[in-house]
C-alpha positions in Angstrom: -1.7 -15.1 18.6 0.4 -14.7 15.5 3.4 -16.9 14.9 6.9 -15.5 15.3 8.6 -18.4 13.5 9.2 -16.2 10.5 11.9 -18.5 8.9 9.4 -21.3 8.6 6.4 -19.8 6.9 3.0 -21.5 7.0 2.5 -23.8 4.0 -0.8 -25.6 3.2 -0.2 -29.1 1.9 -1.4 -28.4 -1.6 0.9 -25.4 -1.8 3.9 -27.6 -0.7 3.0 -30.1 -3.5 2.6 -27.4 -6.1 6.0 -25.9 -5.1 7.7 -29.4 -5.4 6.1 -29.9 -8.9 7.1 -26.4 -9.9 10.8 -26.9 -8.9 10.9 -30.2 -10.7 9.5 -28.5 -13.8 12.2 -25.8 -13.6 14.9 -28.4 -13.4 13.5 -29.9 -16.6 13.8 -26.5 -18.3 10.5 -24.7 -17.6 10.9 -20.9 -17.0 11.8 -20.2 -13.4 12.0 -16.4 -13.8 10.1 -13.4 -15.0 10.6 -11.7 -18.4 9.4 -8.2 -19.2 8.8 -8.9 -22.9 6.6 -11.9 -22.0 4.6 -9.8 -19.5 4.1 -7.0 -22.1 3.1 -9.4 -24.8 0.6 -11.1 -22.4 -1.0 -7.8 -21.5 -1.4 -6.7 -25.2 -2.8 -10.1 -26.1 -5.2 -10.0 -23.2 -6.6 -6.6 -24.0 -6.1 -6.3 -27.7 -4.5 -2.9 -27.0 -1.0 -1.6 -27.4 -0.6 1.9 -26.0 0.6 1.9 -22.4 0.9 5.7 -22.3 4.3 7.2 -21.2 6.8 4.3 -21.5 8.8 5.6 -18.5 7.3 2.7 -16.5 9.2 0.1 -18.5 12.6 1.0 -16.9 11.1 0.6 -13.4 9.5 -2.7 -14.4 12.8 -4.0 -15.8 14.7 -3.0 -12.6 12.0 -4.7 -10.5 12.0 -7.9 -12.6 15.8 -8.1 -12.5 15.8 -7.7 -8.7 13.0 -10.3 -8.3 14.9 -12.8 -10.5 18.3 -12.2 -8.8 17.3 -11.7 -5.2 13.8 -12.6 -4.2 14.2 -16.4 -4.1 10.6 -17.0 -5.0 8.8 -20.3 -4.6 6.9 -21.5 -7.7 3.8 -20.2 -6.0 5.5 -16.8 -5.4 6.6 -16.7 -9.0 3.1 -17.4 -10.2 1.5 -14.7 -8.0 4.1 -12.0 -8.9 3.8 -12.8 -12.6 0.0 -12.3 -12.3 0.4 -9.1 -10.3 2.9 -7.5 -12.7 1.0 -8.6 -15.8 -2.2 -7.3 -14.2 -0.7 -3.9 -13.7 0.3 -3.7 -17.4 -3.3 -4.7 -18.4 -4.6 -1.9 -16.3 -2.2 0.6 -17.9 -3.5 -0.4 -21.3 -7.2 -0.1 -20.3 -6.6 3.2 -18.5 -4.9 4.7 -21.6 -7.6 3.5 -23.8 -10.3 5.1 -21.6 -8.4 8.4 -21.5 -8.2 8.4 -25.3 -11.9 7.8 -25.6 -12.8 10.3 -22.9 -10.3 13.1 -22.9 -12.6 15.1 -20.6 -11.4 12.9 -17.7 -8.2 15.0 -17.5 -10.3 18.1 -16.7 -12.0 16.6 -13.6 -11.5 18.4 -10.4 -10.8 16.0 -7.5 -12.2 18.4 -5.0 -10.9 18.5 -1.4 -8.1 15.9 -0.9 -7.2 14.6 2.6 -4.0 12.4 2.6 -3.1 10.3 5.6 0.5 9.2 6.0 2.9 8.2 8.8 5.1 5.3 9.6 3.5 1.9 9.1 1.4 0.6 12.1 0.7 4.0 13.5 -3.1 4.0 13.1 -3.2 5.0 9.5 -5.6 2.2 8.5 -8.0 2.9 11.3 -8.0 6.6 10.6 -8.4 6.0 6.8 -11.5 3.8 7.3 -13.0 6.3 9.8 -12.7 9.1 7.3 -14.0 6.9 4.5 -17.2 6.4 6.5 -18.1 10.0 5.8 -20.9 10.0 3.2 -19.4 12.7 1.1 -15.8 11.4 1.1 -14.4 9.1 -1.6 -11.6 6.7 -1.3 -10.0 3.9 -3.3 -12.0 0.9 -2.4 -10.4 -2.5 -2.2 -12.3 -3.5 -5.3 -11.0 -0.5 -7.3 -7.4 -0.8 -6.1 -7.2 -4.2 -7.9 -9.2 -3.3 -11.0 -9.3 0.5 -11.6 -10.7 -0.1 -15.1 -12.4 -3.3 -16.2 -13.3 -4.7 -19.6 -17.0 -4.7 -18.7 -19.3 -2.6 -20.8 -21.6 -1.5 -17.9 -21.0 -0.1 -14.4 -22.9 -3.0 -12.9 -20.8 -5.6 -14.7 -17.7 -3.7 -13.8 -18.5 -3.8 -10.1 -19.2 -7.5 -10.3 -15.9 -8.1 -12.0 -14.1 -6.1 -9.3 -15.8 -7.9 -6.5 -14.9 -11.3 -7.9 -11.2 -10.3 -8.2 -11.2 -8.8 -4.7 -12.8 -11.9 -3.1 -10.2 -14.1 -4.9 -7.4 -11.9 -3.6 -8.7 -11.9 0.0 -9.2 -15.7 0.0 -5.8 -16.3 -1.5 -4.1 -14.3 1.2 -6.1 -15.9 4.0 -5.2 -19.3 2.6 -1.5 -18.7 2.1 -0.9 -16.7 5.3 -3.8 -17.0 7.9 -1.8 -14.9 10.4 -1.7 -12.0 8.0 -5.3 -11.1 8.6 -4.6 -10.6 12.3 -1.7 -8.3 11.4 -3.4 -6.3 8.7 -7.2 -7.1 8.3 -8.3 -6.9 4.6 -11.8 -5.9 3.8 -12.8 -5.5 0.1 -15.6 -3.1 1.1 -13.2 -0.8 2.9 -10.7 1.6 1.3 -7.3 0.2 0.5 -3.9 1.8 0.4 -3.5 3.9 -2.8 0.1 2.6 -3.0 -1.6 -0.1 -5.1 -2.3 2.6 -7.7 1.4 3.7 -7.6 2.2 0.1 -8.5 0.8 0.8 -11.9 4.0 2.8 -12.5 6.1 0.1 -10.8 7.5 2.6 -8.4 6.3 2.0 -4.9 7.3 0.4 -1.5 4.9 -2.5 -2.2 7.6 -4.8 -3.7 10.1 -4.4 -0.8 7.3 -4.9 1.7 6.6 -8.4 0.4 9.8 -9.4 -1.4 13.5 -9.3 -0.8 14.5 -6.9 -3.6 17.4 -4.7 -2.2 18.7 -3.6 -5.6 15.3 -2.4 -6.6 14.9 -0.6 -3.3 18.2 1.2 -3.7 17.3 2.2 -7.3 13.8 3.4 -6.2 15.3 5.8 -3.6 17.4 7.5 -6.3 14.6 8.3 -8.7 12.4 11.3 -9.4 8.9 10.2 -8.5 7.1 13.2 -10.0 5.8 11.3 -13.1 4.6 8.5 -10.9 2.5 10.9 -8.8 1.2 12.7 -11.9 0.0 9.3 -13.2 -1.5 8.5 -9.9 -3.5 11.7 -10.0 -4.8 10.8 -13.5 -5.9 7.4 -12.2 -7.8 9.1 -9.4 -9.6 11.2 -12.1 -10.4 8.0 -13.9 -12.0 6.6 -10.8 -13.9 9.9 -10.1 -15.2 9.8 -13.7 -16.6 6.3 -12.9 -17.9 7.2 -9.5 -18.1 10.9 -8.7 -17.4 12.4 -5.3 -16.9 15.8 -3.6 -13.8 14.9 -1.7 -11.1 12.3 -1.5 -9.3 10.6 1.3 -5.9 9.0 0.4 -3.6 6.9 2.6 -0.3 5.1 2.5 2.9 5.3 4.5 4.7 5.4 1.1 3.7 9.1 0.8 5.8 10.0 3.8 9.0 9.2 1.9 8.0 11.4 -1.0 6.0 14.0 0.8 7.7 16.8 -1.2 6.5 15.3 -4.5 3.0 14.7 -3.2 2.6 18.3 -2.1 3.8 19.5 -5.5 1.4 17.3 -7.5 -1.6 17.7 -5.1 -1.4 21.4 -4.4 -3.9 22.3 -1.6 -4.2 18.9 -0.1 -4.5 18.5 3.7 -1.9 16.1 5.0 -2.6 14.1 8.1 0.5 12.5 9.7 0.0 9.9 12.4 2.6 9.2 15.2 3.4 6.3 17.4 6.3 5.1 19.5 8.8 3.7 16.9 9.8 1.0 19.4 6.4 -0.5 18.7 5.6 0.7 15.2 8.7 -0.5 13.5 8.8 -4.1 14.8 5.1 -4.4 14.2 5.7 -3.6 10.5 8.7 -5.8 10.3 6.5 -8.6 11.5 3.9 -7.8 8.8 6.7 -7.8 6.2 8.0 -11.2 7.4 4.5 -12.7 7.2 4.1 -11.2 3.7 7.4 -12.5 2.4 6.6 -15.9 3.7 3.7 -16.2 1.3 6.1 -16.1 -1.7 9.5 -17.3 -0.5 11.0 -20.0 1.8 13.8 -17.7 2.6 12.7 -15.1 5.2 15.5 -13.4 7.2 14.0 -11.4 10.1 17.3 -9.7 10.9 17.7 -8.5 7.3 14.1 -7.2 7.4 14.9 -5.4 10.6 18.0 -3.7 9.2 16.2 -2.7 6.0 13.2 -1.2 7.6 15.1 0.4 10.4 17.0 2.4 7.8 14.0 2.9 5.6 11.6 4.2 8.3 14.3 6.6 9.6 14.8 7.9 6.1 11.0 8.4 5.8 10.6 10.5 9.0 13.7 12.5 8.5 12.8 13.4 4.9 9.2 14.3 5.9 10.5 16.6 8.7 12.7 18.4 6.2 9.9 18.7 3.7 7.5 20.0 6.4 10.0 22.6 7.6 10.0 24.1 4.1 6.3 23.8 3.3 3.6 26.5 4.0 1.9 26.3 7.4 -1.7 25.2 7.7 -1.4 22.1 5.4 -0.7 19.5 8.2 -2.7 17.8 11.0 -0.7 15.7 13.4 -2.6 12.8 15.1 -1.2 10.8 17.9 -2.0 7.1 17.8 -2.9 7.3 21.5 -5.3 10.2 21.0 -6.8 8.3 18.0 -7.5 5.3 20.2 -8.8 7.2 23.2 -10.9 9.8 21.3 -11.3 8.9 17.6 -14.3 11.2 17.0 -12.4 14.2 18.4 -9.5 13.5 16.0 -11.9 13.3 13.1 -13.4 16.6 14.0 -9.9 18.2 14.0 -9.1 16.9 10.5 -12.5 17.9 9.0 -12.1 21.4 10.4 -8.7 21.8 8.8 -9.9 20.4 5.5 -13.1 22.4 5.5 -15.4 19.4 5.3 -18.6 19.4 7.3 -18.8 16.8 10.1 -22.5 16.5 11.0 -24.5 14.0 13.2 -24.9 11.5 10.3 -21.1 11.4 9.7 -20.5 11.0 13.5 -23.0 8.2 13.7 -21.4 6.4 10.7 -17.9 6.7 12.3 -19.2 5.3 15.6 -20.9 2.5 13.7 -17.6 1.5 12.1 -15.8 1.5 15.5 -18.4 -0.7 17.1 -18.3 -3.2 14.2 -14.5 -3.3 14.2 -13.0 -3.7 17.6 -9.2 -3.9 18.0 -7.7 -7.5 17.6 -10.9 -8.7 15.9 -8.9 -11.2 13.8 -6.5 -12.2 16.6 -3.7 -10.7 18.6 -0.5 -9.6 16.7 2.7 -10.8 18.5 6.1 -9.3 17.8 9.2 -8.0 19.6 12.2 -5.8 18.6 14.7 -8.6 19.2 13.0 -10.8 16.7 14.4 -8.5 14.0 17.9 -7.8 15.5 16.8 -4.4 17.0 16.9 -3.0 20.5 15.3 -0.2 22.4 18.6 1.7 22.6 19.1 1.6 18.9 15.6 2.7 18.2 15.8 5.5 20.7 19.0 6.8 19.3 17.8 6.6 15.7 14.4 8.3 16.2 15.4 10.8 18.9 14.8 13.9 16.8 11.5 12.5 15.4 10.3 11.7 18.9 11.2 15.1 20.3 9.7 17.0 17.3 6.2 15.4 17.8 6.4 14.7 21.5 5.8 11.0 21.0 5.5 9.1 24.3 7.1 5.7 25.1 4.4 3.1 24.8 
C-alpha cells in the first residue's frame, strides 16, 4: 500500500547525503537556481547547432524557470533533475529543427487517422491508451520516443539503442527516488507514454505543475494561446512518423481536455475519446500522484495546497471541455465510462474503432486480451488515498462537479 505521509517524502540515504552536500555548496556560492541563458548555451554546445525554430518557446521557458526558482523549493537533487529535463528539451528542439531543414518533405506527411484519448486524470486513460496501442496498425508515442524524439545516432538501430538506454535510466531513477510512484502510475518504456511530454518541448504543458509547485507559471499558462504549441506538437508527430511510419495514431493526455478547442482546430478530423469516472475518486487519486511526484524533487510538499490547486484545475478542465463540445460538430466524440472500461474493455475498444473507421479483427482482439492478462490491476501495489488527505470533502466535490456528473451520467463509486 502506498504511503500517505506526503509531507515526509521517501529519501534514500545517498540522496540525503547528496542534498546535504549540495546545500553546503550553495552556501559557499555554487549556483542554486536555473538560468535560461546557461540552458540555451549548454544545448548549443551539446549539439553544435543553433537554430531552435520559432523562438516563441523562450518566453515560456523563462516564465517556467522564474517560477521554479521563486516557488518550487527544489532540493539539490530536484534542481539537477529539472536542469537536465529542461536542457534536454532544448537539445531536442535543435535536433528536430535540424532534421526538418535536411528533410523538408517531413512537413508533407499525412498522419492518417488520429484517435485522441483525454479525460480527467485517473479515469482509465492509461489503460485505454495501452489497449488501443496494442492494435498492430496503430502508432503511439512510445516511452522511448517521448524522451528522445530525435537522437544524434546515424542509424535507426543506434537511435533505438540510445532511446532505450535513456528510458531505462529514467525508469530506474523514478523507481529509486519514489518507489511508491510505480504503484500509482506504472511506467513501462515499451508502452506508449503521454504525449504531453512532446508538448514539453514548447515548455507549455501541465507537466511542470504536476511535479512542482509553480503557481505563477500555472496562472500564466492558462492565459496563453496554445495554438503554436499544438502546431509544433503536430510537426513532432510527423518527425516520428518519418522515422517509423504508421497508418493511424493514438494520442493521450488529460492535458488535451483543458485545450480541447485548440486540439480540434489543429487536428481536424481526429476522433476524441473522453473517459469519465467519479470525481470523488479521480481527483484525490491524482492529487496523491502529484504529491508523490513533488516529493521526488522537494522537501516541501503541501497536500492541502495540491488539493486546492487541482480541485480548481480539474473543474476548469471539464467545464471548458463541455463548452467546446457543445460548439463542435457531432460525430467526433466517444464517451467511455471507467466502469464500462473495467467490466467490458473489448466492447469499449470496438465502439472506438467503429467511430474512427479502424478495422478491429481477431488479431487485434487477441493482442488486447493478451495485454489485459499480462497487466492486472494493482500489479505494482495498491494505491491508497482519501479526499481529506488533500483538504477536500465529498460535499465540495459534489457541488463543484454537479453539472459534469449530470451531463455524462457518472455514477458514485
